[in-house]
N, C-alpha and C positions, 0 to 999 in steps of 0.2 A: 743754567746748568753748566757744570764744568766737567770735562773728562780728565781723570787723573792719569798721569804716566805710571809706568810700572814701578819707578823708583819713589812714587808718591803713595802707592797702595797701602803702605803701613799706616798712613795717616787715618785711614778708615777703621782700623782695628778696634778703637774704643767704642765704635758703634755696635760691636758684637756683644757688649755687656747686656745682661738681663734678657737674653734671647736664647733660642735653641741653638746649640753648637753645631750648626750645619758645616760639616767638613767641605761640602761643595763650595761654600762661601769662604770659609777661613783659609783654605788652601790657596785661594786666588790672592787674598790679602797678604799671605805669607810668601807669595811669589813662587809657589811650587807648581801650580797648575795655571793655564792661560785663561784670561778673561778680560772684561772691560769694567770700569767703574765710573759712574757719573754721580756727582754730588753737588750740593748747594754751594759749596765753597771748597777751595783747595787747601788752605792752611790748616783749617780746623773744621772738618765736615761735621754737619749736624745730622744729615740724612743722606742716604745714597742708594742708587740702583746698581746692582752688580749682575753682569752677565757671565754666565759659566759656559765656556766653549764645550766642555764635556757634556753638560746637561742640555745644551742648546736652549737654556732657560734663564730667567731673571729672578733675582731675590732683592727684596726691599729690606734695608737695615737702618737702624737709628730711630730717630724721633718721628713717630707717625703723626704728631700734632704740628709738624712744620708745614704750615699751609702754603708758604712761599714756594715750597718744593712740590707738595702733593697736588696743588691746584694747577701747576704747569705740566705735570707728568704726562697726562693723556696727550696733550698736544705735542709734547717733546717726542713721544713715541711715534706719532704720526710723521712729524717733520724730520726727525733725525735718526730714530732707531729703525723704522720701517725700511728706508732706502738702504741702510747699511746691511740689514739682514737679508734683504732681497738680492743683494750682491753676492751673498753666500748661499743663495738658493733656498732661503727659508722665508716662509710667509705666515708663520704662526707664532704668536707671542704667548709664552707661558710665564707665569710669575707666582711667587709665594712670598709671604711675609716672614721675617726672621723671628718674629714673636706674634702672639695671638691678637695683639691690639690693632694690627693693620686691617683696615676695612677695604679690601680689594674691590668689592662690589660698588662702593661709593666712589673710589678713585677712578674706576673705569666704567662708570654708569652708562656712558654712551655706546658701550660695546655690547655685542651679542656674545655672551660668554658661556663657556663650558666650565664646570668646576668638578673637582674630585679630591679625595683625600689620599695622602701619602702616609705610610707607616715607617718609622725609623726604629731600627734595632741596634743593640750594641753587645759586644762580647769582649770580656777582659782576659779571662783565662780560657785555654783551650786544650783538650786532650784529643789528639788526632784519632780518627777512626776511619781511615781510608779503606775502600773496599777493593778487592781483587777483581780484575776484569780480564777475561781471555782476549788475546789479540789487541790489547790496549796498552800503549806505552804513554808515559807521562814525562814531559821534559820541562826543566826549570828555565824560564825565560830570561833569567839573569846569567845563565851559563854560556860558556863558549860552545858547548854541545848544541844549544838552540841555534846559534848564529851559523853553525855549520851544517844544520839539518837539511837534507835533500828530501823534502816532503811536499806533497800537494797541499794547496789551500793556505799558504803562508800569509796570503793577503788578508785572510779572515782575522788573523791575529794583528797584523799591522793596522788594519782599519780601526780596531779597538784602541790600540796605542795612540794612533794619530788623532782620534777623537778627543781623548782626554789629556794628552801631553803635548807640550810644545815641540819636543824632539824625542826620538827613540832613546837617545842617551840620557835625557832627563829621567825617563822611566827606569832604565837599567840601573841608574845610580841610586834611586831612592825608592823605587816600587818593588813589589814582589808579584810573581805571577807564574802560572803553569799552563801548559797546553796539553791536551790529550790527542794521541795519535792512534788511529786504528788502521793497521796495515801501513800505508804510506800517506795517509790523508789525516790532516788536522780536523778533528770533530768538535772540539770544545776548547774554550779558554776561560781562565779566571785570573783576576789581576787587581792590583791597587789602582783604583781610578782616581782618588783624590788623597792627598797626603798632607797632614798637619803635623805640629809638634807632638801631638798625643795620639792621633787616630789615622787609620787607613780605611777609606771606604772601599768596598769590594764591588767590582763589576764582574759579570759572568754571562756567558752564552754558550749553549750547546746546539749544534745544528738539529733542526726539528726531526730529522729521520733517526736521530740517535737518542732521543728522549727516552726516559723510563729505563735507562741502562745503569743509572747511578753515576754517570759521568760528572754531573754538576756537584754531587756530593763529594766525590773523590777530589776534584780540583779545588773546591772551596775549602775542604779540610786542610789541604796542603798549604794554601794561601793563609788561612786563619792561623795555622800553626806557626808559619814563618813570622806573621805579624806579632803574635804573642811572645815568641821567643826573642824578639828583638825589642820588647818593651813597649809595644803599642797596643791600643784597643782596636778591634775590628768594628766597623760601622756598615750597616746594611739598610738600604732605603728602597722601598718599592711601593707601587700603588696599592691601595686597600683591596682592589679587585683582583690583583695578581696572586691567586691562591698558590700556584706552584712556587713562586718566589717566597711567599710568606712561610710556607710549610718547610722549604728548605732551610730558611733561616732558623726556624724553631728546631728543626732536626739537628742542626749544628750546635744548638745551645744558646743562640742569641735570645735576648730578652727585649721586649718592646719598651722603648723609652719615651716615644713621642708620636703624636699624630697631628698632622697639619694639613691645611687646605691649599690647593693650587687652583688658579683659574687660567684659562687660555681663550684666545680669540684670533681670528684671522686678521691679517694686516692689510692696510691699504695706505698708499702714499697721500691720499686725499679723501675727504668726506664725500 
């Protein structure tokens, strides 16, 4: 196994052919969002394992029949990946395949795994339909107004940006986003979580005590509008069991384009 440096990430782009266009993966290979890439070779990778900092999870891309890679992968996770993740405070390994031919249960047969399905949605054109809310202000995260805001709970927004982006400036330069403010407190945020040449994936969260007020619909409408007006498609990904997220995507006009399986297991540095 070889770890690619960021200036070598583009070498893995051909591995995305004939698979689902996950922006969570493509954005890393295009050096927009942070991650790691481990491959069978550096100059011309045939198969690779990609870690997304934002998702805190892994994706397998390329040739699933490359036994020289797949047969070593489980041991590599134990010996090299687990210690590295534990240094970051993570002890759970999540992975999905870039296409449906990946047999995750076979590759990680020694593990006690949990599995679930994810649903991917896409939106190309968007007609904004933001709702009016009393005592609710919305601020554009790319604006100077946001940087000068004297509001409570700014760390709520920064935590999201820090999770998905290398720096705040990276987000401000190529991402879109809005925060909702009730009185003097930030209560919700929606933003570009991953960015590729064609798509912006959308991340969103509203504080639990402010659910069912239409905050998410308002913020996501604004973000989707900015994405469409600048010539990109919006991408939405959530677990099949997340009814609230699925319903919001459909309410905004997103259409399902893909369903795929993820598996996860707890990590240990030795058997």
